[in-house]
Backbone as JSON Lines, residues from 0, in Angstrom:
{"i":0,"aa":"X","n":[99.44,116.06,93.88],"ca":[99.64,114.99,94.87],"c":[100.11,115.62,96.18]}
{"i":1,"aa":"X","n":[99.45,115.3,97.27],"ca":[99.83,115.84,98.57],"c":[101.11,115.16,99.05]}
{"i":2,"aa":"X","n":[101.91,115.91,99.78],"ca":[103.17,115.39,100.29],"c":[102.97,114.62,101.59]}
{"i":3,"aa":"X","n":[103.85,113.66,101.81],"ca":[103.86,112.96,103.09],"c":[104.35,113.91,104.16]}
{"i":4,"aa":"X","n":[103.61,113.99,105.25],"ca":[103.99,114.86,106.36],"c":[104.85,114.06,107.34]}
{"i":5,"aa":"X","n":[106.06,114.59,107.63],"ca":[107.02,113.88,108.47],"c":[107.35,114.73,109.69]}
{"i":6,"aa":"X","n":[107.35,114.1,110.86],"ca":[107.82,114.75,112.09],"c":[109.11,114.07,112.53]}
{"i":7,"aa":"X","n":[110.02,114.85,113.1],"ca":[111.32,114.33,113.52],"c":[111.47,114.44,115.03]}
{"i":8,"aa":"X","n":[111.83,113.34,115.68],"ca":[112.04,113.35,117.13],"c":[113.45,112.87,117.44]}
{"i":9,"aa":"X","n":[114.3,113.8,117.83],"ca":[115.68,113.49,118.18],"c":[116.24,114.65,118.99]}
{"i":10,"aa":"X","n":[117.0,114.35,120.02],"ca":[117.5,115.43,120.87],"c":[118.75,116.11,120.31]}
{"i":11,"aa":"X","n":[119.26,115.64,119.18],"ca":[120.4,116.27,118.54],"c":[119.91,117.19,117.42]}
{"i":12,"aa":"X","n":[120.04,118.49,117.65],"ca":[119.5,119.47,116.7],"c":[120.19,119.39,115.34]}
{"i":13,"aa":"X","n":[121.49,119.08,115.32],"ca":[122.19,118.99,114.05],"c":[121.68,117.83,113.21]}
{"i":14,"aa":"X","n":[121.38,116.71,113.87],"ca":[120.83,115.57,113.14],"c":[119.46,115.91,112.58]}
{"i":15,"aa":"X","n":[118.62,116.57,113.41],"ca":[117.3,116.96,112.91],"c":[117.42,117.9,111.72]}
{"i":16,"aa":"X","n":[118.36,118.83,111.8],"ca":[118.54,119.78,110.71],"c":[118.95,119.07,109.43]}
{"i":17,"aa":"X","n":[119.85,118.11,109.56],"ca":[120.28,117.36,108.38],"c":[119.15,116.54,107.78]}
{"i":18,"aa":"X","n":[118.37,115.89,108.64],"ca":[117.23,115.12,108.15],"c":[116.19,116.02,107.48]}
{"i":19,"aa":"X","n":[115.93,117.17,108.1],"ca":[114.95,118.1,107.53],"c":[115.4,118.57,106.16]}
{"i":20,"aa":"X","n":[116.68,118.86,106.02],"ca":[117.21,119.3,104.73],"c":[117.04,118.22,103.67]}
{"i":21,"aa":"X","n":[117.35,116.99,104.05],"ca":[117.22,115.85,103.13],"c":[115.77,115.63,102.72]}
{"i":22,"aa":"X","n":[114.88,115.6,103.71],"ca":[113.47,115.29,103.45],"c":[112.78,116.41,102.68]}
{"i":23,"aa":"X","n":[113.05,117.65,103.05],"ca":[112.4,118.78,102.38],"c":[112.86,118.95,100.93]}
{"i":24,"aa":"X","n":[113.98,118.33,100.58],"ca":[114.46,118.38,99.2],"c":[113.73,117.38,98.3]}
{"i":25,"aa":"X","n":[112.91,116.51,98.9],"ca":[112.18,115.5,98.13],"c":[110.85,116.06,97.65]}
{"i":26,"aa":"X","n":[110.41,115.67,96.46],"ca":[109.15,116.2,95.92],"c":[107.91,115.63,96.58]}
{"i":27,"aa":"X","n":[108.06,114.5,97.32],"ca":[106.88,113.81,97.83],"c":[106.75,113.84,99.35]}
{"i":28,"aa":"X","n":[107.62,114.6,100.05],"ca":[107.53,114.63,101.51],"c":[108.05,115.95,102.06]}
{"i":29,"aa":"X","n":[107.61,116.28,103.27],"ca":[108.04,117.5,103.93],"c":[108.02,117.33,105.43]}
{"i":30,"aa":"X","n":[108.91,118.04,106.12],"ca":[108.94,118.02,107.58],"c":[107.96,119.05,108.11]}
{"i":31,"aa":"X","n":[107.06,118.61,108.98],"ca":[106.03,119.51,109.51],"c":[106.23,119.83,110.98]}
{"i":32,"aa":"X","n":[107.1,119.08,111.67],"ca":[107.31,119.33,113.1],"c":[108.58,118.65,113.57]}
{"i":33,"aa":"X","n":[109.14,119.16,114.67],"ca":[110.33,118.57,115.27],"c":[110.13,118.48,116.79]}
{"i":34,"aa":"X","n":[110.81,117.51,117.4],"ca":[110.75,117.33,118.85],"c":[112.12,116.92,119.36]}
{"i":35,"aa":"X","n":[112.43,117.32,120.59],"ca":[113.72,116.99,121.18],"c":[113.61,116.06,122.38]}
{"i":36,"aa":"X","n":[112.38,115.73,122.8],"ca":[112.16,114.81,123.92],"c":[111.01,113.88,123.57]}
{"i":37,"aa":"X","n":[110.87,112.81,124.37],"ca":[109.77,111.87,124.17],"c":[108.42,112.57,124.38]}
{"i":38,"aa":"X","n":[108.36,113.43,125.39],"ca":[107.11,114.15,125.66],"c":[106.75,115.08,124.5]}
{"i":39,"aa":"X","n":[107.75,115.77,123.96],"ca":[107.48,116.66,122.83],"c":[107.03,115.87,121.61]}
{"i":40,"aa":"X","n":[107.57,114.67,121.43],"ca":[107.17,113.84,120.29],"c":[105.67,113.54,120.34]}
{"i":41,"aa":"X","n":[105.18,113.18,121.52],"ca":[103.75,112.91,121.67],"c":[102.94,114.17,121.38]}
{"i":42,"aa":"X","n":[103.44,115.31,121.86],"ca":[102.74,116.58,121.68],"c":[102.68,116.99,120.21]}
{"i":43,"aa":"X","n":[103.8,116.91,119.49],"ca":[103.8,117.37,118.11],"c":[102.98,116.46,117.2]}
{"i":44,"aa":"X","n":[102.95,115.17,117.51],"ca":[102.11,114.26,116.73],"c":[100.64,114.61,116.93]}
{"i":45,"aa":"X","n":[100.26,114.9,118.17],"ca":[98.88,115.29,118.46],"c":[98.51,116.59,117.74]}
{"i":46,"aa":"X","n":[99.47,117.51,117.65],"ca":[99.18,118.83,117.07],"c":[99.22,118.85,115.55]}
{"i":47,"aa":"X","n":[100.08,118.03,114.94],"ca":[100.28,118.12,113.49],"c":[99.78,116.91,112.71]}
{"i":48,"aa":"X","n":[99.5,115.79,113.41],"ca":[98.99,114.58,112.76],"c":[99.83,114.18,111.54]}
{"i":49,"aa":"X","n":[101.12,113.96,111.72],"ca":[101.97,113.6,110.58],"c":[101.69,112.18,110.09]}
{"i":50,"aa":"X","n":[102.06,111.93,108.85],"ca":[101.94,110.57,108.32],"c":[103.04,109.69,108.89]}
{"i":51,"aa":"X","n":[104.21,110.3,109.11],"ca":[105.38,109.56,109.55],"c":[106.06,110.29,110.7]}
{"i":52,"aa":"X","n":[106.65,109.52,111.6],"ca":[107.46,110.08,112.68],"c":[108.76,109.29,112.76]}
{"i":53,"aa":"X","n":[109.91,109.99,112.69],"ca":[111.18,109.34,112.99],"c":[111.44,109.53,114.47]}
{"i":54,"aa":"X","n":[111.85,108.45,115.16],"ca":[111.92,108.48,116.62],"c":[113.24,107.91,117.1]}
{"i":55,"aa":"X","n":[114.01,108.73,117.83],"ca":[115.21,108.26,118.49],"c":[114.8,107.51,119.76]}
{"i":56,"aa":"X","n":[115.69,106.66,120.28],"ca":[115.37,105.89,121.48],"c":[116.08,106.4,122.73]}
{"i":57,"aa":"X","n":[116.91,107.42,122.59],"ca":[117.72,107.87,123.72],"c":[117.52,109.36,124.0]}
{"i":58,"aa":"X","n":[116.29,109.81,123.96],"ca":[115.98,111.2,124.24],"c":[115.57,111.38,125.7]}
{"i":59,"aa":"X","n":[115.74,112.59,126.23],"ca":[115.24,112.87,127.58],"c":[113.72,113.02,127.56]}
{"i":60,"aa":"X","n":[113.14,113.14,128.75],"ca":[111.7,113.39,128.81],"c":[110.84,112.15,128.81]}
{"i":61,"aa":"X","n":[111.33,111.08,129.44],"ca":[110.5,109.88,129.54],"c":[111.04,108.73,128.72]}
{"i":62,"aa":"X","n":[110.46,107.56,128.92],"ca":[110.86,106.34,128.22],"c":[110.39,106.41,126.77]}
{"i":63,"aa":"X","n":[111.33,106.37,125.84],"ca":[110.98,106.53,124.42],"c":[110.2,105.34,123.88]}
{"i":64,"aa":"X","n":[110.47,104.15,124.38],"ca":[109.72,102.98,123.93],"c":[108.27,103.06,124.41]}
{"i":65,"aa":"X","n":[108.08,103.53,125.64],"ca":[106.71,103.73,126.13],"c":[106.01,104.82,125.32]}
{"i":66,"aa":"X","n":[106.76,105.83,124.89],"ca":[106.18,106.89,124.06],"c":[105.7,106.32,122.73]}
{"i":67,"aa":"X","n":[106.44,105.39,122.17],"ca":[106.02,104.74,120.91],"c":[104.69,104.01,121.12]}
{"i":68,"aa":"X","n":[104.59,103.3,122.24],"ca":[103.34,102.58,122.53],"c":[102.18,103.55,122.72]}
{"i":69,"aa":"X","n":[102.42,104.66,123.4],"ca":[101.39,105.68,123.59],"c":[100.94,106.24,122.24]}
{"i":70,"aa":"X","n":[101.89,106.53,121.38],"ca":[101.56,107.08,120.07],"c":[100.78,106.06,119.22]}
{"i":71,"aa":"X","n":[101.17,104.8,119.31],"ca":[100.45,103.77,118.55],"c":[98.99,103.7,118.96]}
{"i":72,"aa":"X","n":[98.75,103.86,120.25],"ca":[97.38,103.78,120.76],"c":[96.59,105.05,120.45]}
{"i":73,"aa":"X","n":[97.21,106.21,120.68],"ca":[96.51,107.47,120.54],"c":[96.45,107.97,119.1]}
{"i":74,"aa":"X","n":[97.47,107.64,118.3],"ca":[97.53,108.15,116.93],"c":[97.98,107.03,115.98]}
{"i":75,"aa":"X","n":[97.16,106.0,115.81],"ca":[97.56,104.86,114.99],"c":[97.78,105.2,113.53]}
{"i":76,"aa":"X","n":[97.27,106.36,113.1],"ca":[97.45,106.75,111.69],"c":[98.87,107.23,111.41]}
{"i":77,"aa":"X","n":[99.62,107.57,112.45],"ca":[101.01,108.0,112.28],"c":[101.94,106.79,112.35]}
{"i":78,"aa":"X","n":[102.65,106.54,111.28],"ca":[103.58,105.41,111.24],"c":[104.93,105.86,111.81]}
{"i":79,"aa":"X","n":[105.55,105.0,112.62],"ca":[106.77,105.37,113.33],"c":[107.97,104.59,112.8]}
{"i":80,"aa":"X","n":[109.0,105.34,112.42],"ca":[110.27,104.74,112.02],"c":[111.31,105.08,113.08]}
{"i":81,"aa":"X","n":[111.78,104.08,113.8],"ca":[112.81,104.29,114.81],"c":[114.14,104.53,114.11]}
{"i":82,"aa":"X","n":[114.82,105.6,114.53],"ca":[116.14,105.93,113.99],"c":[117.08,106.04,115.18]}
{"i":83,"aa":"X","n":[118.0,105.1,115.31],"ca":[118.74,104.96,116.56],"c":[120.19,104.54,116.35]}
{"i":84,"aa":"X","n":[120.99,104.68,117.39],"ca":[122.36,104.17,117.38],"c":[122.42,102.73,117.86]}
{"i":85,"aa":"X","n":[121.31,102.2,118.4],"ca":[121.29,100.86,119.0],"c":[121.18,99.78,117.93]}
{"i":86,"aa":"X","n":[122.3,99.22,117.55],"ca":[122.33,98.13,116.57],"c":[122.18,96.82,117.34]}
{"i":87,"aa":"X","n":[120.99,96.62,117.9],"ca":[120.77,95.56,118.89],"c":[119.38,94.95,118.68]}
{"i":88,"aa":"X","n":[119.29,93.64,118.4],"ca":[117.99,93.0,118.22],"c":[117.06,93.15,119.42]}
{"i":89,"aa":"X","n":[117.64,93.32,120.62],"ca":[116.81,93.49,121.81],"c":[115.98,94.77,121.72]}
{"i":90,"aa":"X","n":[116.6,95.84,121.28],"ca":[115.86,97.1,121.11],"c":[114.85,96.98,119.97]}
{"i":91,"aa":"X","n":[115.21,96.23,118.95],"ca":[114.26,95.99,117.86],"c":[113.03,95.27,118.38]}
{"i":92,"aa":"X","n":[113.23,94.24,119.21],"ca":[112.09,93.53,119.81],"c":[111.2,94.5,120.58]}
{"i":93,"aa":"X","n":[111.83,95.34,121.38],"ca":[111.08,96.25,122.23],"c":[110.26,97.23,121.4]}
{"i":94,"aa":"X","n":[110.86,97.8,120.38],"ca":[110.15,98.8,119.59],"c":[109.08,98.16,118.71]}
{"i":95,"aa":"X","n":[109.34,96.97,118.18],"ca":[108.32,96.29,117.39],"c":[107.12,95.93,118.27]}
{"i":96,"aa":"X","n":[107.41,95.48,119.5],"ca":[106.32,95.15,120.42],"c":[105.52,96.39,120.78]}
{"i":97,"aa":"X","n":[106.21,97.55,120.85],"ca":[105.53,98.8,121.2],"c":[104.69,99.34,120.05]}
{"i":98,"aa":"X","n":[105.04,98.96,118.83],"ca":[104.21,99.38,117.7],"c":[104.88,100.17,116.61]}
{"i":99,"aa":"X","n":[106.22,100.17,116.56],"ca":[106.87,100.91,115.47],"c":[106.71,100.13,114.17]}
{"i":100,"aa":"X","n":[106.85,100.84,113.05],"ca":[106.7,100.22,111.74],"c":[108.04,99.98,111.05]}
{"i":101,"aa":"X","n":[109.1,100.53,111.63],"ca":[110.41,100.36,111.02],"c":[111.51,100.66,112.0]}
{"i":102,"aa":"X","n":[112.7,100.12,111.72],"ca":[113.85,100.27,112.62],"c":[115.09,100.45,111.76]}
{"i":103,"aa":"X","n":[115.78,101.58,111.95],"ca":[116.94,101.9,111.13],"c":[118.03,102.48,112.03]}
{"i":104,"aa":"X","n":[119.27,102.05,111.82],"ca":[120.37,102.62,112.58],"c":[120.87,103.89,111.9]}
{"i":105,"aa":"X","n":[121.48,104.77,112.69],"ca":[121.86,106.09,112.18],"c":[123.04,106.06,111.21]}
{"i":106,"aa":"X","n":[123.64,104.89,111.04],"ca":[124.7,104.76,110.04],"c":[124.13,104.55,108.65]}
{"i":107,"aa":"X","n":[122.82,104.47,108.52],"ca":[122.18,104.27,107.22],"c":[122.48,105.45,106.3]}
{"i":108,"aa":"X","n":[122.54,105.17,105.01],"ca":[122.79,106.22,104.03],"c":[121.53,107.05,103.81]}
{"i":109,"aa":"X","n":[121.69,108.2,103.14],"ca":[120.54,109.04,102.81],"c":[119.52,108.26,101.98]}
{"i":110,"aa":"X","n":[120.01,107.5,101.02],"ca":[119.12,106.72,100.15],"c":[118.34,105.68,100.96]}
{"i":111,"aa":"X","n":[119.02,105.04,101.92],"ca":[118.35,104.05,102.76],"c":[117.3,104.72,103.64]}
{"i":112,"aa":"X","n":[117.6,105.89,104.16],"ca":[116.63,106.62,104.98],"c":[115.38,106.97,104.18]}
{"i":113,"aa":"X","n":[115.56,107.53,103.0],"ca":[114.42,107.93,102.18],"c":[113.61,106.71,101.75]}
{"i":114,"aa":"X","n":[114.3,105.63,101.41],"ca":[113.6,104.4,101.04],"c":[112.79,103.85,102.21]}
{"i":115,"aa":"X","n":[113.38,103.91,103.41],"ca":[112.68,103.41,104.6],"c":[111.42,104.24,104.87]}
{"i":116,"aa":"X","n":[111.52,105.55,104.77],"ca":[110.36,106.42,104.99],"c":[109.25,106.1,104.0]}
{"i":117,"aa":"X","n":[109.59,105.95,102.75],"ca":[108.56,105.67,101.73],"c":[107.95,104.29,101.92]}
{"i":118,"aa":"X","n":[108.79,103.32,102.3],"ca":[108.29,101.96,102.53],"c":[107.32,101.93,103.71]}
{"i":119,"aa":"X","n":[107.69,102.57,104.8],"ca":[106.82,102.63,105.98],"c":[105.52,103.35,105.65]}
{"i":120,"aa":"X","n":[105.6,104.4,104.86],"ca":[104.4,105.15,104.47],"c":[103.43,104.31,103.66]}
{"i":121,"aa":"X","n":[103.96,103.3,102.97],"ca":[103.13,102.4,102.17],"c":[102.5,101.29,103.0]}
{"i":122,"aa":"X","n":[102.74,101.31,104.31],"ca":[102.15,100.32,105.19],"c":[102.99,99.07,105.37]}
{"i":123,"aa":"X","n":[104.21,99.11,104.92],"ca":[105.1,97.96,105.07],"c":[106.1,98.2,106.21]}
{"i":124,"aa":"X","n":[106.83,97.16,106.55],"ca":[107.78,97.21,107.66],"c":[109.2,97.22,107.14]}
{"i":125,"aa":"X","n":[110.04,98.02,107.77],"ca":[111.46,98.1,107.42],"c":[112.3,97.69,108.62]}
{"i":126,"aa":"X","n":[113.23,96.76,108.41],"ca":[114.16,96.34,109.46],"c":[115.57,96.57,108.94]}
{"i":127,"aa":"X","n":[116.25,97.55,109.49],"ca":[117.6,97.88,109.04],"c":[118.68,97.21,109.85]}
{"i":128,"aa":"X","n":[118.45,95.96,110.24],"ca":[119.46,95.18,110.97],"c":[119.62,93.84,110.29]}
{"i":129,"aa":"X","n":[120.82,93.28,110.38],"ca":[121.04,91.92,109.93],"c":[120.78,90.99,111.1]}
{"i":130,"aa":"X","n":[119.76,90.14,110.97],"ca":[119.34,89.29,112.08],"c":[119.75,87.85,111.87]}
{"i":131,"aa":"X","n":[120.13,87.2,112.98],"ca":[120.36,85.77,112.93],"c":[119.01,85.06,112.8]}
{"i":132,"aa":"X","n":[119.04,83.81,112.43],"ca":[117.78,83.06,112.32],"c":[117.04,83.03,113.65]}
{"i":133,"aa":"X","n":[117.82,82.86,114.74],"ca":[117.2,82.81,116.06],"c":[116.54,84.12,116.43]}
{"i":134,"aa":"X","n":[117.22,85.24,116.14],"ca":[116.64,86.54,116.44],"c":[115.38,86.78,115.62]}
{"i":135,"aa":"X","n":[115.43,86.41,114.35],"ca":[114.27,86.61,113.48],"c":[113.07,85.82,113.99]}
{"i":136,"aa":"X","n":[113.29,84.59,114.41],"ca":[112.2,83.78,114.94],"c":[111.66,84.37,116.23]}
{"i":137,"aa":"X","n":[112.57,84.85,117.08],"ca":[112.14,85.44,118.35],"c":[111.32,86.7,118.13]}
{"i":138,"aa":"X","n":[111.77,87.54,117.22],"ca":[111.12,88.82,117.0],"c":[109.78,88.66,116.3]}
{"i":139,"aa":"X","n":[109.76,87.85,115.28],"ca":[108.55,87.74,114.48],"c":[107.71,86.51,114.8]}
{"i":140,"aa":"X","n":[108.16,85.7,115.8],"ca":[107.4,84.54,116.25],"c":[107.06,83.62,115.08]}
{"i":141,"aa":"X","n":[108.08,83.31,114.27],"ca":[107.86,82.46,113.1],"c":[107.57,81.03,113.52]}
{"i":142,"aa":"X","n":[108.37,80.53,114.47],"ca":[108.17,79.17,114.96],"c":[108.42,79.15,116.44]}
{"i":143,"aa":"X","n":[108.09,78.02,117.06],"ca":[108.39,77.86,118.47],"c":[107.4,78.57,119.36]}
{"i":144,"aa":"X","n":[107.69,78.53,120.65],"ca":[106.82,79.16,121.63],"c":[107.29,80.56,121.92]}
{"i":145,"aa":"X","n":[106.42,81.51,121.73],"ca":[106.79,82.91,121.98],"c":[106.83,83.16,123.48]}
{"i":146,"aa":"X","n":[107.7,84.05,123.94],"ca":[107.71,84.4,125.35],"c":[106.46,85.16,125.72]}
{"i":147,"aa":"X","n":[106.18,85.28,127.01],"ca":[105.07,86.11,127.46],"c":[105.2,87.48,126.79]}
{"i":148,"aa":"X","n":[104.08,88.07,126.31],"ca":[104.16,89.36,125.61],"c":[104.93,90.43,126.38]}
{"i":149,"aa":"X","n":[104.83,90.41,127.7],"ca":[105.52,91.42,128.5],"c":[107.02,91.19,128.54]}
{"i":150,"aa":"X","n":[107.47,89.99,128.15],"ca":[108.89,89.69,128.12],"c":[109.46,89.72,126.7]}
{"i":151,"aa":"X","n":[108.59,89.83,125.71],"ca":[109.02,89.77,124.32],"c":[110.12,90.76,123.96]}
{"i":152,"aa":"X","n":[110.12,91.98,124.55],"ca":[111.18,92.91,124.19],"c":[112.58,92.47,124.61]}
{"i":153,"aa":"X","n":[112.68,91.48,125.51],"ca":[113.97,91.1,126.06],"c":[114.62,89.97,125.28]}
{"i":154,"aa":"X","n":[115.93,90.03,125.18],"ca":[116.68,88.92,124.62],"c":[116.72,87.78,125.65]}
{"i":155,"aa":"X","n":[117.17,86.6,125.22],"ca":[117.25,85.48,126.14],"c":[118.19,85.8,127.3]}
{"i":156,"aa":"X","n":[119.32,86.43,127.02],"ca":[120.26,86.78,128.08],"c":[119.65,87.8,129.04]}
{"i":157,"aa":"X","n":[118.91,88.76,128.52],"ca":[118.27,89.76,129.38],"c":[117.24,89.11,130.28]}
{"i":158,"aa":"X","n":[116.53,88.1,129.78],"ca":[115.56,87.39,130.63],"c":[116.28,86.62,131.74]}
{"i":159,"aa":"X","n":[117.45,86.08,131.42],"ca":[118.23,85.38,132.45],"c":[118.68,86.35,133.54]}
{"i":160,"aa":"X","n":[119.14,87.53,133.11],"ca":[119.58,88.54,134.08],"c":[118.41,89.0,134.92]}
{"i":161,"aa":"X","n":[117.27,89.25,134.3],"ca":[116.07,89.68,135.03],"c":[115.67,88.64,136.06]}
{"i":162,"aa":"X","n":[115.7,87.39,135.68],"ca":[115.32,86.32,136.6],"c":[116.23,86.31,137.82]}
{"i":163,"aa":"X","n":[117.52,86.45,137.6],"ca":[118.48,86.43,138.71],"c":[118.36,87.69,139.56]}
{"i":164,"aa":"X","n":[118.14,88.83,138.93],"ca":[117.93,90.06,139.7],"c":[116.69,89.94,140.59]}
{"i":165,"aa":"X","n":[115.63,89.4,140.01],"ca":[114.38,89.28,140.76],"c":[114.51,88.28,141.9]}
{"i":166,"aa":"X","n":[115.44,87.34,141.78],"ca":[115.65,86.36,142.85],"c":[116.6,86.89,143.92]}
{"i":167,"aa":"X","n":[117.05,88.13,143.74],"ca":[117.82,88.77,144.79],"c":[119.33,88.75,144.63]}
{"i":168,"aa":"X","n":[119.81,88.24,143.52],"ca":[121.26,88.17,143.32],"c":[121.83,89.56,143.05]}
{"i":169,"aa":"X","n":[123.03,89.8,143.53],"ca":[123.72,91.06,143.26],"c":[124.32,91.03,141.85]}
{"i":170,"aa":"X","n":[124.74,92.2,141.39],"ca":[125.39,92.26,140.07],"c":[126.62,91.37,140.03]}
{"i":171,"aa":"X","n":[127.39,91.35,141.12],"ca":[128.59,90.51,141.2],"c":[128.23,89.03,141.1]}
{"i":172,"aa":"X","n":[127.19,88.61,141.82],"ca":[126.77,87.21,141.78],"c":[126.28,86.82,140.4]}
{"i":173,"aa":"X","n":[125.53,87.7,139.76],"ca":[125.03,87.43,138.41],"c":[126.19,87.31,137.43]}
{"i":174,"aa":"X","n":[127.18,88.19,137.59],"ca":[128.36,88.13,136.72],"c":[129.07,86.78,136.86]}
{"i":175,"aa":"X","n":[129.18,86.3,138.1],"ca":[129.83,85.01,138.33],"c":[129.01,83.86,137.76]}
{"i":176,"aa":"X","n":[127.7,83.9,137.95],"ca":[126.83,82.82,137.49],"c":[126.82,82.72,135.97]}
{"i":177,"aa":"X","n":[126.77,83.86,135.3],"ca":[126.64,83.89,133.84],"c":[127.97,84.09,133.13]}
{"i":178,"aa":"X","n":[129.05,84.14,133.9],"ca":[130.4,84.34,133.33],"c":[130.47,85.63,132.52]}
{"i":179,"aa":"X","n":[130.01,86.71,133.14],"ca":[130.03,88.03,132.51],"c":[130.81,88.99,133.39]}
{"i":180,"aa":"X","n":[131.16,90.14,132.85],"ca":[131.76,91.18,133.67],"c":[130.65,91.93,134.4]}
{"i":181,"aa":"X","n":[130.99,92.58,135.5],"ca":[130.0,93.36,136.24],"c":[129.46,94.48,135.37]}
{"i":182,"aa":"X","n":[130.33,95.1,134.58],"ca":[129.9,96.18,133.7],"c":[128.86,95.69,132.7]}
{"i":183,"aa":"X","n":[129.06,94.47,132.17],"ca":[128.09,93.91,131.22],"c":[126.75,93.67,131.91]}
{"i":184,"aa":"X","n":[126.78,93.16,133.13],"ca":[125.54,92.95,133.89],"c":[124.84,94.28,134.12]}
{"i":185,"aa":"X","n":[125.59,95.31,134.46],"ca":[125.0,96.63,134.68],"c":[124.34,97.15,133.4]}
{"i":186,"aa":"X","n":[124.98,96.87,132.26],"ca":[124.4,97.28,130.98],"c":[123.1,96.54,130.72]}
{"i":187,"aa":"X","n":[123.08,95.22,130.96],"ca":[121.85,94.45,130.8],"c":[120.75,94.98,131.71]}
{"i":188,"aa":"X","n":[121.13,95.27,132.95],"ca":[120.14,95.76,133.91],"c":[119.53,97.09,133.45]}
{"i":189,"aa":"X","n":[120.38,97.96,132.92],"ca":[119.91,99.25,132.42],"c":[118.96,99.05,131.24]}
{"i":190,"aa":"X","n":[119.3,98.13,130.34],"ca":[118.46,97.87,129.17],"c":[117.11,97.3,129.59]}
{"i":191,"aa":"X","n":[117.14,96.38,130.55],"ca":[115.89,95.79,131.04],"c":[114.97,96.87,131.58]}
{"i":192,"aa":"X","n":[115.53,97.76,132.4],"ca":[114.73,98.84,132.96],"c":[114.17,99.74,131.89]}
{"i":193,"aa":"X","n":[114.99,100.05,130.88],"ca":[114.54,100.94,129.79],"c":[113.45,100.28,128.96]}
{"i":194,"aa":"X","n":[113.63,99.02,128.63],"ca":[112.68,98.33,127.76],"c":[111.33,98.07,128.45]}
{"i":195,"aa":"X","n":[111.38,97.77,129.76],"ca":[110.17,97.38,130.47],"c":[109.63,98.46,131.39]}
{"i":196,"aa":"X","n":[110.38,99.53,131.57],"ca":[109.92,100.61,132.44],"c":[109.95,100.24,133.91]}
{"i":197,"aa":"X","n":[110.89,99.37,134.3],"ca":[111.02,98.93,135.69],"c":[112.12,99.71,136.38]}
{"i":198,"aa":"X","n":[111.85,100.2,137.59],"ca":[112.78,101.11,138.25],"c":[113.51,100.51,139.45]}
{"i":199,"aa":"X","n":[112.94,99.5,140.1],"ca":[113.59,98.97,141.3],"c":[113.37,97.47,141.39]}
{"i":200,"aa":"X","n":[114.02,96.85,142.39],"ca":[113.96,95.38,142.51],"c":[112.55,94.88,142.8]}
{"i":201,"aa":"X","n":[111.77,95.65,143.55],"ca":[110.4,95.23,143.84],"c":[109.6,95.09,142.54]}
{"i":202,"aa":"X","n":[109.79,96.04,141.64],"ca":[109.1,95.97,140.36],"c":[109.61,94.8,139.52]}
{"i":203,"aa":"X","n":[110.91,94.53,139.62],"ca":[111.48,93.39,138.91],"c":[110.85,92.08,139.37]}
{"i":204,"aa":"X","n":[110.75,91.9,140.69],"ca":[110.15,90.68,141.23],"c":[108.7,90.54,140.79]}
{"i":205,"aa":"X","n":[107.94,91.63,140.92],"ca":[106.53,91.6,140.53],"c":[106.37,91.26,139.06]}
{"i":206,"aa":"X","n":[107.22,91.84,138.23],"ca":[107.14,91.59,136.79],"c":[107.5,90.14,136.46]}
{"i":207,"aa":"X","n":[108.56,89.64,137.11],"ca":[108.99,88.27,136.86],"c":[107.91,87.26,137.26]}
{"i":208,"aa":"X","n":[107.24,87.5,138.37],"ca":[106.16,86.6,138.81],"c":[104.98,86.69,137.85]}
{"i":209,"aa":"X","n":[104.61,87.92,137.5],"ca":[103.46,88.15,136.62],"c":[103.62,87.45,135.29]}
{"i":210,"aa":"X","n":[104.82,87.45,134.76],"ca":[105.06,86.9,133.43],"c":[105.43,85.42,133.45]}
{"i":211,"aa":"X","n":[105.48,84.83,134.63],"ca":[105.8,83.41,134.73],"c":[107.26,83.11,134.44]}
{"i":212,"aa":"X","n":[108.12,84.08,134.63],"ca":[109.52,83.92,134.3],"c":[110.19,82.85,135.15]}
{"i":213,"aa":"X","n":[109.72,82.65,136.37],"ca":[110.33,81.69,137.27],"c":[109.95,80.24,136.96]}
{"i":214,"aa":"X","n":[108.86,80.05,136.24],"ca":[108.4,78.7,135.97],"c":[108.11,77.98,137.26]}
{"i":215,"aa":"X","n":[108.75,76.82,137.45],"ca":[108.55,76.02,138.68],"c":[109.55,76.4,139.78]}
{"i":216,"aa":"X","n":[110.43,77.37,139.48],"ca":[111.41,77.78,140.49],"c":[110.74,78.46,141.66]}
{"i":217,"aa":"X","n":[111.41,78.46,142.78],"ca":[110.97,79.22,143.93],"c":[111.84,80.46,144.04]}
{"i":218,"aa":"X","n":[111.25,81.56,144.52],"ca":[112.02,82.76,144.72],"c":[112.82,82.63,146.0]}
{"i":219,"aa":"X","n":[114.13,82.75,145.89],"ca":[114.99,82.58,147.07],"c":[114.83,83.73,148.02]}
């Protein structure tokens, strides 16, 4: 029986080493490549054609969520398991929309990691988060009206922040309107940019208009 070929993408060499040790000790899988950046992840998948790729979301070398989407398009035969510190349904939405097959936080046990890899390899989906009913419906579109596909990665609060940013409000004004701290608004803004690949206010406005985020509102 041939072994499952696994590639590891994480900028922490100690974590990669630990994962490689764990995986290579299994009779049914082996690590065939490692990457420390999003760009390297795309390169090693192209070169080694692994069955599975574990992918961190906070590596240098480009937007990791965009890298997942690129890999899904260019190498659909490689199944991607996101392994991250982000215990956040918003990141889960983003990665599922991009095309990952599983999502696991780094606090998972060795047994949970190995089970997730084998489950993903079998063509099934693994979600290593406890989701509220609302989050589950939003992510998997079980009921109700789904948001525009380009907004799907965002939580409801992130869409509210994006709308206000695109209308020209400052971080301070948004904090006052939504009863949040400025630091929390800055965090939301950073997440929005990471999830959607938006870098400045002009791109925010264009994206908000394109996706119909304003509805019947006028841009101030």
